[in-house]
C-alpha positions in Angstrom: 47.9 98.5 50.9 46.1 95.4 52.2 44.5 93.0 49.7 40.9 93.8 50.9 41.3 97.6 50.3 39.9 99.1 47.1 41.8 102.0 45.5 39.8 104.4 43.3 41.4 106.6 40.6 39.2 109.5 40.0 35.7 109.9 41.4 33.7 106.8 42.5 30.6 106.0 40.6 27.5 107.3 42.3 23.9 106.3 41.9 22.4 108.5 39.2 19.1 109.8 40.5 18.4 111.8 37.4 14.8 111.3 36.3 14.6 111.9 32.6 10.8 111.8 32.4 10.4 114.3 35.2 13.1 116.7 33.8 11.6 116.4 30.2 8.1 117.1 31.5 9.3 120.2 33.3 11.3 121.5 30.3 8.4 120.8 27.9 6.0 122.7 30.2 8.4 125.6 30.3 8.7 125.6 26.5 4.9 125.6 26.1 4.5 128.5 28.5 7.2 130.4 26.6 5.4 129.7 23.3 2.2 131.1 24.7 4.0 134.2 25.9 5.7 134.5 22.5 2.3 134.5 20.7 1.0 137.2 23.1 4.1 139.4 22.5 3.9 138.9 18.7 0.3 140.1 18.8 1.2 143.2 20.8 4.0 143.9 18.4 1.7 143.6 15.4 -0.8 145.9 17.0 1.9 148.5 17.8 3.3 148.3 14.3 -0.2 149.0 12.9 -0.2 152.3 14.8 3.0 153.5 13.2 2.4 156.0 10.4 5.2 156.7 8.1 5.3 159.7 5.9 7.9 160.0 3.1 8.8 163.3 1.7 11.1 163.8 -1.2 13.3 166.9 -1.0 14.1 168.5 -4.3 
């Protein structure tokens, strides 16, 4: 190997183009949408539970 050559062990470092602010904003928006959906579903569940009539009978 010549003196000007560079030898890498493993993977070479690459520019990290990860944008934390953009990713966090997307994840936050997704979470907020899921929370809205959760509230809607919880309301439907409560309404459906209110329709359930239970009758208990005791057998001698």
